[in-house]
N, C-alpha and C positions, 0 to 999 in steps of 0.2 A: 513462272512457267515451272522453274527449277524443283526439284524435289530431293531430299537426302534420301528417301526410301525406294531402293532399286525395284522393289515389289509393286508400285503403284505407276509403273510406265504406262497403263492404260488410260490414265486419265490426263496424259498431257496431250494438250491440243494448240493448234494456233494454224494463222493464215500468212503465207507471204505474199506481201504486196509490195517488195522492196525491188530496189536496183542492185546492180552489181553482184559481189561475191558476198554471202551472209553463212554465217555457221550455225548448226544446230546439234547440241549435243544429245545424248543418249538420255538423259533426263537427270542427271546428278551432277554436282560439280560446277566448276566453271563454265558457264555457257557461251563464254568467249574462246573456248577450247573444244572442240566437236570432233566428232569423228564422222560426220555427214555434211556435206559441203554442196549447195545449192547454187548452180550456176547458170545464169541468163544466157540461152544460146537455142539452136535451133534442133536439138538432140534431146530425147529423152531415155534416161538410162533406168532400168529397173532392174530388179532381181529377179532372176529366174531360177524357181525352183517347182518341181512338178509335184503337185497334191493330187491325191485321187478324189474320188467321187465322193461327196458328202462335206457340208461345211464345217471348217475347223471349228472345234467348240470353243465358246469366248468364256471360259472359265473366269468367275471373277473380274470380268470386264466393265462392270457398272461403277460408275464414277465415288469414288471415296472407299471402296471395298477393298481390305486388306486380307490377307489368308494368314491368320495367326496359326491355324492347325497345320501340321505337317501332313504331305499327300499320303495318301493309302496305297497298297499295291493295287487296289482297283482302281484309283484314280489313274496311275500311270498305266496300267495294262490298257484301259480303257483308250488312252490316247495313243498307243502302240498299234492296238488294233485297228483304231483309224487308219494310221499311218501305211498298215499293211496291207489296206484295200480291202478285197475279200478273200486274200489268200489265208488268212487265220482262219476263216469259216471252211475253206476249202481244204486245208491241212487237216482239220478236226474231221470233217467228213469222210475223207481218204482214208485216216487212220482207223475209223471206225468199221469202214469196209473191209479193209484186209485184216482186221482183228476177228472179225465174224466169219471172216472166211478160211481162218487158220484153226486147225484143229489141234486141240491141246494134246501134249505128248509126242507129237511127233517132229521132227527134226531137231532133238535135242542133241542128236551127235553133232550137230553145228559147234555148240560151245566146249567140246572136248578137242576140237581141231588145233593144230599147233598155231595157225595162223591168227586164231581168234585169241588164244590163251597170249600169244607174242602181243598183239595188239593193245589188250585190256592192260598188261603190265609193263609196257614198253615206257622206258625211262628219257627217251630222247625229248631234246627241249619242246618241240612241237607236236608230239605226239605222231601216230602212225595212220596211214590211211589204206583203205583194202576194199577190193570190190566183193559184194554180196548180194544176195537176191533180199528183196524187201518181204516185210510182213512178220516173219516169226522173229526176226532178231530184235525190230524195234518191240514188239509185244514183250518179250522177255526181258528187255532192258527196262522197260517202263512197270514191269512186274516187279522187277527186283526194287526199283527206286521207291514203290510205294508199299512194298513189304519192308523195306529197311531205311526209313526217313532219316534215321541218324547216321547214316552213311555218308550225308551230306553230298549228295550226287544228283544232278539233273540230267533231263534228256530232251533234247529238241530235234525238229524233223519238217523237213521240206519236201514235196513231191514236185518235180518238174515235168509238166505234160509238154508233148511236141507242138501242139496248139498256142502255146502260153509264150513261147519264145519272144513274140515280138511285144507281149504285153507285161510280164514280168519284168519289174526293175529290182536293183540292188537294193534300194530304198526298202520297197515292200519286202524283200526277202531278210533282211538283218532285221526288221521291224518285226516280222513274224517269228523269228527267232528269237529275239528278245522278250518278246510279249509270252511265248511258251515257256521262257527260262522262269519268267515270275510264274506262271501256273505251277511249274514243279515243285517251288518252294514257297507254298503259300505262307508260311510262317518265317521265310527265310528274310535276313536283313536285305535292305536295298542298299546298293552302291552309293555312297556319298553323291559321286559324279553324276548319277542318274536323277536324284534328288534335285541336285541343283539345277540340271539342265530342264527338268521340269518346271520348277519355279521362275527361272531364267526366261522360260518362253511363255510367259504369263499362263502358266498350268496347261500347256500344250497347246495353245491357240496359234502356235507359228509351226511351220514346216522345217524340216530338218534334212542336211544333207545326207548322202550315202555314207560319207566319212563318219560324220557324227555319229549318226545310228551304230555303224560299225564300232565304233568307240565303246559306245555305251554298253553294246553286248560283251566287250572284252572286259569293261569295269565291274559288271555284272557277274560275268563268268567267272572272275577270279576270286569271287567271295565262295566259290563252291571248291571242294575237294577235287571232283572231277565232273566235266560235263560231256555227254555224249551228243554230238551234232550229225546226224544221220541227213542225207542229200540222196534223195530217190531219182533213180534215171539222169543222172548228172549229165549225160550226153546233150539233153535239151536245155543246158544252163543258158544258151544265147551263143552270139558269135561275136568275133572282133574284139572291141573294147570290153565289152561286159564279160567276156570269158577271161580276158586278161586280168581285170580288175579282181574277179573270183578266185583265181589262182593267187595273186599276191595277197588277198584278204585270208585264205584257208592257211598258206604257209605261214602268216605272221600273227595268228591266233596264239593265246596264252599257251602255254604248257599244261594247263588244267583240262585243256580241251582235246577228246580224242573225235577223230573225224572218220565218219565211214561214210561210203557212196557207194552206189549199186548201179550196174548198167547193164541193158539187155543185148549190147553188143560190144565188142571190141573197141574200146574207147580210148584215144592217145591225144585228148585235146588241152589236157592241163600238164603243166610240169611241176608236179609237187615232189619231186625228188623219190627216195625211196618208197615204194608202196608194196603192201603186203596183199597178195591175191588170192581169193579164195573162190574157185570154180565150182558150182552147184549142180548136181544133178539128182533125179529123182533116186532117192533109196528105196530099195524093194519093201522094208519093213513101214515106212511110211506111206506107200502107195496102199499096202495090204490093209494098214490101218484105217486109212481113207475110205477105201472101197466097203471094208465091213462096216464102217460108220454110216456110211449113205444106205446101205442095205437095212440097216438096222431102223434110221430114221426115215426113209422113204417109206410112202404109204401104198405102194405096190406090193401085195402079199407075194405075188409070184417071184419075187426077186428071191425071198429066202429058199425056195423050192430048187432052185439051180445056183445058189449060192458060191459054193467051191468052185464051179466053172466060170462064174463070171470074175471072182476074184483072181483066177489063176489067168485069165485072157486080158482083164483090163489092166492089171498089173504087169504083165509082160510087154503089152505095147507100149505103156507109159515110161517103163525103165529102158526099153529097145529104142525108143525115139528120143528118150531123154526130154520129154516134156511132161511134166505133171499135169499141166492141164488137161491133157487128153483123158486123164482118169475122171476129172470133172465132167468133161464133155460128154464122154462115153455113157458115164451114170446117169447124165440127164436124158441121153436117147434111151437108154435101157427102161428107165422107170416109165417111160410113155406107152411100153408094149404091154397090150392087153390080157396076154395068156403067156405060158410055157413056151408054146410053139413058137409064136413070134419072138420070144427073148432067144429062142435057141436061133433061129435065122437072124437076127439081128446081130448076135454075137460073130458070127461068120462073117460079117459085111463091115465090121469097125474098122475105120481107115487108120492110118500109122501116122497121120500129120493134119495139121489143123486146117489145111486148105480142103482136104478131104472132108472134115466135117463141116466147114461154114459155106463152102461154095453150094452145096444142094440145097442150103437152108436160104441162101441169098437167091439163087436160081428160083425158089418158089414163089419169091415176091415179085421176081422179074416177070416170071409167066402170068402174073396177075393182070400184068398190064395188056396182054393179048387177049384178054377174056372180057366181053363186054359186061356181063353180070357181075364182075368183080371190080370195077372201076373204084369203087367207095374204100373195099377193104385195102385196095394198092395205094389210094391216097393216104388213107389212114396209116399204114405200115410205114411209108416214107416220113410221114408227119411226125409220128412217134419216135423214129429213128432219130430222125433230124434233131428233134429237142431232147432227147436224152443224150445225144453227143454235143450238140453246141449249146444246150441251156447252160444259164449260170448256176452256181453252187447254191443248194437249197431247193432247187427246183423239185416239187413234188408230182407224184402221179396224178393227183386232181388237177393240178394247174395244166399238166401236160394235156388233161381230157377237155379243161375248159378251153384250152387254147386251140384246139382241132374243133370245138363245137363254134366258137367265135368267127372262126376262117371260113366255116362251111355255111354258116347263116348271114354272113356279113355283119354282125353284131345285132341283128333282129330277133330276140326272142331266141338268144342261144342257149338257154336253159334246157329247151326242148330238142336241143340237136346233141346233146352229150351221148357218147356212145358208153356202153357198158365196158367195165374195167376189164373183165374176162375177154371181152371182144376186141378190145385194144392190145392186149398183150399177144392174144393169139394171131393177131394179124401180121406180127412181126416173125413169126414161124421159128420160135424158139430162140431168137437172138436176144431177147430181152428177159429180164427176170426182174422180181420185185425186190428190193433191197431188204437189209436184216430187219426194218423197223416197219415194212409195208406199205410204208409212205412213200417210197419212191421207186423209179425203175432205172435200171443200169443194165448195161450190156453184158452178156454172160462172161465175156472177157475183153479187156483193152483193146487187144490185138483185132476184134472184130472191125472195128471201125477203118482198119487199113484195106480190108476186104471190102466193105460198104464204099469209100471212096474209089478202088479200083474199077469196081462194078457200075459206078454212076447212079447208085441208091440214092445217096444223099451228098451233099456239096461238101467241097473241103472247107468252105468258110461257111459262117452263119449267114444265111440267105436273108433277103430283104424282106420275107413275109414274116420273119419274127418280130422284127421292128412295129411293121406293118398291124400286126394283131396287137402288141402290147398299145400301140395308139389308138388302133380303133376300139379296144376295151375301154381305156382311159376315157374316151371320147362320148362313151354312152351314158347320157346325161341321167339316167335313172339309177346308175349305180354310184356308189360311194363308200366310205369307210364304216358308216352306221350300220350298212347291211352287207358288209363284207363276206359273212358266213352264207351269202346266196352263191358266192363264187370265190375259190380260193385264189384266182389269178391277180385280184386286184393288187397285193403286195408286191408281187412278182414284176406285174407291169410298171408299178409307180418306182420301183427300184432300178430296172433295168432297160428302160425304154431307151433311154439315153445311150447306152454302152452298146445296144443294138443298132440303133440309128447311126451312130458313129461307125459301125461295121459295113454298111450298106455300101457296096461299091458304086465307082462313078456311073457306070453304065447301067446300073437300077434304080438312081435317084428318082427318075422319073415315075418309077413305080410307087412312091410313097411319099413324093413332094406335096402332093395335093393335101392328103391327111396330116401330113406333118406341119404343114403351114398352118391349116385349119388349127389344128390342137394347139401349136405354140401361140396362135394369136387369141387363143380363148382363156383370159385369165381365170376363169372360173373352173375349167378343164385342169389348167395347170395348178391351180389352189389344191384342187381336190386330191389331185397326184401326190403333191408334196405331204398331204394331210394323212395320206394312206402310209407314209414311210414309217416303220415302227422304231421305237427306241430313241424320241426326238421330242424336243419341245416344239410344241406347235407353233409358239410366237416365232420360231428361229426363220420361218418361211412365210409368215402372214404378210400378205399383200404382194408376193413376187410376181413378177411376169414372165413372159416366154422369155424374153433376153436375160433374166436371172437363170432359168432352166438352162439355155443354152451355156451360159459360163458354169453352172453346177455340174453339167455333164460333159463339159470341155468340147463345145461343139461352135467351133468358130464358124464353119460354113453355114450352118443354120442360122447363126446369131448375124451375120452380114444379111443375108435373106430378109431376117426380120426388119432389120433397119432399112433395107431397100424397099423392098415389097409391102411391108405392113406398116412401114411409116413409124416404127416404134421410137419413142422418145429415148433417146440415148441414155439421159440422165433418170429416167422413170425410177422411183425408190419402191423399196419393201414399208412395210408399216413402220420399221425402225430408220426409216431415210436413208437405207444405205441402197447406193445405185449399182449396177451391174459391172462397175470400174472397182468399187471397194471389193465386190467379191471378187472379181479376176485377179486382183493385187493379193488379197488374202490365201487364194488359191495356189497363187505362182504360177497361173495360167499366161505366159507371156504372150503367146498369138494373140490372145484375146485382149490383152492390155494393148497391144499395137493396133489391134482393130477398133478398140472404142475410142482411142484417142485421134484414131484417124477419122473417126467422125465425129471429133470435137466433144468427148465426153469431158465432163469440167473435172479435173483433178484435184480443185479445191474444195469440192460440196462435201458440206459436213453431214455427218448422220447424228443420232440423238445422243449420240456419246461426244459430240464435236469434234469428231476425227475425219479427216479427210482420206481418200486414196493415199496420198502422201505419207501421212501418219501411220499408215498399216505397213509400209515399207521401213517403217523405223523401229518396228516392235524388236526387242532382243529374243532370240540370239541372231536373228537373220542378218543383225547389221555386221556380225563379224564374218559372215560368207557372202557378201554381196558380190556380185558381178558386174561387169559393165556392159550394158546391152543399149546399143544404138537403135532408136527408131525414129525414121523419116517421117514428118508429119507433112499433110499437103500445103497447110499455111502455118507461119509461125505461131506458137502459142506463147502468151506472154510469160509464163513460167516454165521453165523446164528444169528436169530434175538430174543430177549426176551424184550417185550415191557414193562415198570412197570410205574404203576400209579404213580401221585403224593401223 
């Protein structure tokens, strides 16, 4: 069973049927001197490490396969993107959104400020931190990096949202930063420690701890002359232990890293020592440039006729209120006026704060509720706004359209219930606009959602209907990936029905339980949903059950209901003979490991690679990070495992 080559760890297999204390080494050297001890008692200890949605890739895990070629940047970046969950996609989408909203040529004064110059040139050991607004600075730094690759400089970026405080982990944060670091320097050499860790974890098939990913970021950052790390809206970084760990991590970054963070409020949540602060307010030349740009670009010919009046009024309001946003909102409003007379009247009524802009628009939606003939438009407006705010990254306008059609039709011939795109946008009373690519919908400004929450137009948390619609669509037997073009909703529903189901509040469970249980109990529907996932090997999920799906999306509540109500075999296997326990261990979902053992899942059951769930806990480098977790079981299990670090 021993092997002198550390890279073929995945071929190690074995059953433990003995008594007493036995030792199992990590795959090389003297098997009598191990770092994993198997102890017979009534307690099971497993490694607890949270993995995101998505099965860890089994690169090179077939018996006898060796990795002779060195890993590429693409190999390692793919691993990190997986560890980052959906944050990598979300950061890219947000950056593209802010970039397209930034008018080139404006804000250049910022880079001549003493604070900015001091930050760039500061020689302190850990760099400097200062407060700034988002958008143009990120764009400017990225443009400089792209234009001057010989400078050996990289830029990474993360945007915290208030609604993500409970779901964004430091593991995914640092994985996102590291993945972006690799993108910044495509031809840049990889740090030896990063390559070694990737190889040591069976080419990314094992989870990594927060501290391990942070260390890898530091190693790779030190290969650059300078790294800009930008954190947007840092006040939403989280509370308690997470905030303290973030503080410690930022303080101890290498001296090559310059940290910039932005905040929309006075924030004193992190003790980072000396901070350079830069307070931003609209500059007249920037506002004027933006207003003239809108007049030239917008299709309303009447704007040109009163251009100077518009420039003067809108610029004055934006500068006096210190809100650049008002310039955008007022130009949106003026663009809708049909003639010069209406424009002049509108100019007299322009409010000087965002509440004065958004409240009347929201009131128009609320008024629809009291009009019998507007019930459809009221439902559509609330639906669209809910999905725009609570939808997962990558949600498109067509997917929102189909989600509304599915909900309205109950899944029956939903194609004939699709609303027109113009009708859908119009129902939102100007609060929603198309993205720069014309494929997505977005709020005219992020602050709109606070007003929507306050007025009760949409819920503050993702509603149960989002999970119900995804499940309802995936349960329509006539649909499948082969005719996915008939509806763009397939891939979104397949990727996100689990996360939406996990967010259903306890008091709303009864609204989705029948549909959820029927769907998860139907292996054909589960199989079809997995096959609709893009960018995966179809064989990875071939033959999986609803129980496997519950593990995949980390749904212990629903897994237990399947075991109790649907009498699902706890050891049901996929095409490659992996049980739900195999998956739970590989994902690091401790609650599911406990649950499956509670219902007597076999920890010695072998898959096609002759590996049991126990073997999955022994894959390096997890063995160096194993923690003790006591799992009480209802009845003694013949073999119980305690993993002891070296």
